N, C-alpha and C positions, 0 to 999 in steps of 0.2 A: 191191757191196762189192769193194774192190781185193784180188785174191788175191795178186798179187806186188807187194811194196812196194819199188820201187827206191830210195826215199829212205832207208829203213833200211839197205839193203845198201851204199849209197854212204857213209853215215855211218861204217860200221864200217871202211872202207878209208882214210878220210881223217881226219886229226886235225891240230890246231894246238897247239903247245906254248907257251902264254902263262901266266905266273904270275898267279894271282888277286890276290896282294898288289900286284904291279906294276900290274895293271889298276885296282885301287882307288885307287892313288896318281896314276895318269895320266889317269883318266877325264875329269875336268873340264877339264884343261889340254891334253890331247893328242888328244882325239877329233877326227879330221880333219873339217873342214867342218861341225862341229856348231854350231848357233846358240847364242848366249849364253843361259844360263838366266835366266828372268825374275827380277829382284831388285826386290821391291816397295819396299824402302827407297831404292834408287838411282833408282827411277822417281819418287820424291817423294811417294808416298802409300801408304796402307795398302790393299792390295787387299781388296775385300769381295765374296765370292761373291754372284752374283745369284740364287742359290737354284734354278737349273734346270740339268739336264744337257742339253747341246745335241746330243750324239751319241746316236743311237738304236742300242741293242744293241751297245755298245762291246765287249762280251765275246763277241760272235758266237754267243750261246747259242740264237738262233733257227735255227741250223743252216744247211744248204745244200740247195736254193737259199735264200738269205737274203732276207727281204722288205725289209730296210733297206740292204743293201750290194749293189753291183754287183760281181760276181765274174768273174775271168778267169784262166785258166792255159793256156798253150799246150800243156802236156803232160797236165795232170790235169783240166782244165775249171774247177776252182776251187781256190784256195789254202786254203780252209777245211777243217779237219781235226778229227777226234777220235782218241784213241789207238787205238780199235778200227778206224778206217778207215785210219790212216796209220802207226801206231806212234809212236815218239818220236825216231828218228834219233839215238840216244845223248844226246838232250837231255832237257829237263824235260817236254815236252808242253805242255799249257795252263798258264798262270799261275794261272788260277782257272776254275772251272766245268769243262765238258767240251770246249768248242770253242776253237780258236785259228787264226790265219792262219800258214801255213807257206809261205815263199817259197824256191824252189830245190828241194832234195831229190832231185836227179838229176845224175849225172855226164854231163851233156849240156846243150846250149843250152836255156834255159828262160826264159820271161817270165811274170810273174803280177802281178795287182793286185786290190785291193779299193778301192772308192770309195763315197762317200756325199755327197749334197747336204745341207748343214747350215746351219741358220739361226744366224748368229753373234749374240752379244750386241751391244747398241747402246752404243757409246762405252766409255770406260774402257780396260779391258785384256781380253785373252782368252789363255788358256793351254791348249795342247794337250799332254796327257800320254798316254803309252802305255808298256807294258812290252815290253822287247826282250831276246831271247837269240840269240847267234850262236855256236852250239857248233862249227860247222864252217865254214871259209873256204878256198876253193881258191886264189884269186888276188885281187890288188888290183883286178882288172877287175870282179869280181862286186860288186854293190851292192844296197842297198835304200834308196829315198828316200821322203820324204813331201812332197807338193806341196799347195798351196792354189790352186785355179784355174790349175793348171799351173805355178805358181811354186814352186821348191824351197825348203823351209823346214828340211829335215833330210836328212842323208845319212850312211850307214855303208857302208864298203866292206871288202873282204877284208884290208886292211892295218890295220884298227882294233884297238886293244888289247882291245876287247870280244870279239874272235874267240877261240874256244877256251875261254871261261869258261862253266862250267855254272851255270845259274841266271839268272833274269831281272833286269834293272836298269831302274829307272824313268827314262824320258826326258821332259824338260820342254822345250817349245818355245813361245816367245813368238810368238803370232799376232795380237797386238793391232792390227796394221796392217789387219786385215780385220774388226775389231769395229765394224761400221757398221750392225748390225741387218739386213743383207742375207743372201742365201743364197749360200754358197760351197761348192765341191766339195773335199773332203778325200780325197786318194788315197794309198794305200800301194802303191808300184810297185817291182818288182825285175827285174833281168836277171842271168842266170848264163851264163857263156861257156865254162866247163870248159877253161880254157887249160892247166891242168896235168892234164887228163884226170880231174879230180875234180869234186866239187860243193860248193856252199855252202848252208848252212841259216840262214835268218833267220826267227825266230819273233816274232810280234807278237800281243799280247793286251791286253784291258782298256783300250781307247781312250776317252779322255774329253776333252771340251772344256768348260772351266770359264770362265764369264764373270766379269768384275769390273765393277761399276758405277763410274761416274766418282767421283773423290774426294768423300767426304762433305763437304757444304758447308752452312753455316748463314749466313743473312743477317739482319742486324738493322737495321731502318729506324729511324733516330733523327730525331724531329720536335721542333722548338723552337717554343714559344709564349710570348709576353709579354702579360700582361693590359693593359699600357699602350702596346702597339704598338712597343716598343723593337726596333730592327733590328740591335743589336749582335751580333757573332759570339761564341758561347760555346763553350769547349772541352768536348767530351764524350769520355769514356773508356770503351771496352769492355774488360773484363778477364775472362779465361776461365781455367779450371783446366787445360785441355789444348788441343791444336790449335795452328795457326799463323795469325797471330801470337797470342801469349798476351795482348798488350795493344796497343790502338790508341787514339790520341787524334786527334780531328778537330774543327775548328771548325764549328759549326752555327749558322745564323741563321734567324730566323723566315721561313717561306715558302721555305726552301731545305733540305729534308731530305737526309740522306745515308745511305748504306748501309755498315755494317761487314760484312766478309766473313771467315769463319773456315773453314779447311780442315784436313786432316790430323789429324782427331781420331777417337777410337774412338766409334762410334755408340752412343748410349744413355748416354754418360759425360760429355757436355759440359755444364758449368755456367758460366754467364756473367752478368755484371752490367753495367749502364750507369749511370754517375754523371757529374756535371758539376762544373766549377769554378763554383759558384754566384756570379753577379755580385753585387757589393756593393749593398746596398739592396734585395735581393730574397730571397724565399723560394722554394724549389723543391718541386714535387710531381711524382712519377713514376707514370705509368700504363702498365703492361705488358699490359693487357687482362684481367688476373686480379685487379686491385685497384689502389688508389692508395696510394703509400708516400711518406714524406718523405725516404727514404734512397736508393732506387735502383729501377731496373727489374731484375728478376732472373728467371732461368730455370734449371732443373736437369734433368739426365738427358736432354739433347737428342740426337736422332739426325740432325739437319739440318732444313732448311726455312726458312721466312720468319717473322720475328718483328718486332714493332714496339714502340717506346717513345716515348710522348709526355711531354716534360718541359715543364711550365708554370712560368714564373717570375712570381710575384705581387709587385707593388711593395709594399715596406714603408713605413709612414709614418716620418717623422723628427721629432725634437723640436727646437723652437726655444725656448731658455731665455732669459728676460729677467730681469735683476736690477735692483732699485731701490736706489739709494744716496742717502742724505741727507748733505750736507756741512755742517759747522759747526752741528750739532744743539745746541740749547739744552736742557739737562736740564729746564728749567721748562716745556717743551712738553707734558709729561705724556703722552708716547707717542702723540701724534696724528699719526704718520707714515703717513698714508693717501693712496693715490693710485690712479688708474685709467688704463689705456692701451688703445688700440685697435690691433689688428693687421690688416693686409690683405696677402694674398699673391696675386700674379697669375701667370698661366701655370702653373697647377697641373695635375697629372694628375687628381686627384680631391680632393674635400674630405674632411676627417677624420670627417665625420659620416655620409656616405653615398657610394656609388660612382655615377659618372655622368659625363657630359660637362660638367664644371664647370671653368671657366677661372679664376675668382677666388673665394677663400675669405676670410672675415674673422671676427673675434671680439673679445672684451674680456678684459683681464687685470686682476687686483686685487692691490694691494700693501698689506700691513699690517706695520709695523715697519721696522727699519733694521738691516741690509739686509733686503730682502724679494725673494722670487723667485716667479715664476709662469711657466708655459710653455704652449705649444700644439703641436699636431702637424699636419703637412701631408704630402701626397703629392707630391713634387717631379717636375717634368718631366725626363725622361732626356736630352733633346737640348740644351736651352738653359738648364736650371736654372730654379728658381722664385725670383722676387724678392719679398721681404717687407719691409714697412715697419711699424714700431711707433711710435705717437705717443701721448704722454701727453695726456690730455684733462681730468683733474680732479686737483687737489691740495687736501687738507683743511688748507690753511695759506696765508696770504697772504705777500707779499714773497718769493717763491721764484722763482729763475731755473731754468728747465728746459732741460736739454741731452740731447736724445734723438737726436743726430746719428749716434751709433754704431749705432743701431738702424734706420737708413734704408738702403735698397738692399742688404739682406742677400740673398746668393745662396745658395740651398739646393739640394743635389744628392742623388740617391738614395744612401743609405748614409752621408750626411754631414750631421749636424745642424749647428745654428748657435747662437750665444749672443751677447748684447750687454748693455750696461748703460746705464740711464738715470740721469743725475745730477741731483739737486735741490740747489741751493745757496741758502741764505738770505742775502739781500743785507745785512741789518743784524742786529747781534747782539742789541740791546735790543728792537726792535720785534717781530721775529718771535717773541720769547719770550712775548709777551702773548697771552692767549687772545682770542677775538673779543669777549668781554664786557669784558675789560680795555681793549681798544682803544676800545670805545664810551665807557667812563668817561673815558678820556684825552681824547677829542675834546670831551666836554661840559665838562670842566675848562678846557680851553684856550679854548673859546668863552666861558665865564664870565669868565675873566681878561681877555679882550679887551673884553667889555662894560663891566667896571669901569674899565678904562683909558680907554675912550672917554668915560665920564661925568666922569672926573676932569679932563679937559682941555677940557671943553665950557664 
């Protein structure tokens, strides 16, 4: 134990007259050579502690000799003190606990240091904090510095407005340049020169190195699939309730997935959805791994990571509507406006009765009345369209001219149905109005009249 405490004696003889109010106003702007305080907002992300303290025994409570810190003092052997060992030098003593580091403390040349090899966090940011009190300052030549691997990251000297202020102040230093996951040496080092025949006291306590992980990041893999092999690019949109950017829209094609990336969000509070501008003629289904939805892929309360959304577009069938029109209808026809037509569509994606690699589909249509309508459905080809021909094959009436030219070479596209009209025109007003039985009687009468006429002139 030290019987004579030169630090306490020196502190009584030397004082600095600085206003505490002025110190509070000038600390941030006027502290000489003090590094800029880390600003998470200006850095472009929200710093997130990595959950581990990287400095061992930052409060020096393991005493001296300390198993975690290398200690040196040219005069005292170690800068580490308790009030019982060293007194307080008119200062506070420790900021917390019983031990602290006291640099200086004698009206003579003195040099001291404490250092520790520390494993820094990997990536992101790293912040070194400690508590500092400088109750006595002899001259501007006296200083206390903090170095990392010998590179100065903080400095206070005898001209600082912190000198003469009773009480500790927290100091924050950005050491993110060393946040590489490696081991670096943090050293608190001081030199006192007693230029004015006095001493300086720099107290340090509660040293901490807080890591920050890289900005929280969430990635969303968007995958496109068409059940008919369509290669068109479809716009997908990622919308989130927080983070940057809040909304992103990117074109996605089958076989060419893309990644949406979101950063700058509060972990555990990120909600996102993926939707698409569904192409005409298709239905969409969304698979986010937790189920299939017709509306979107959605996630809630995310903290980051990788997610995937498969959007499948299923081809919808389209309707081809055919109308039958009878022209110059004779009311005596008794409603026998009956006809049939055949339709054939080539270059189809699928037939309307089943799925498969089917190129040509066909069927029949029936018409009853005037006008009459029937329709069929087809799955059209996305690239070149599907060509359909509708041809009338039977009419329950004679003497009729059929015009189905409007229903030839119809091109049908996904999402676009088609329609056409077949016209039936009766060529003669009288004859078409007779039923098939009336026509038979008429033929017999005419044959009979011809037979009588022949006998008369024989």
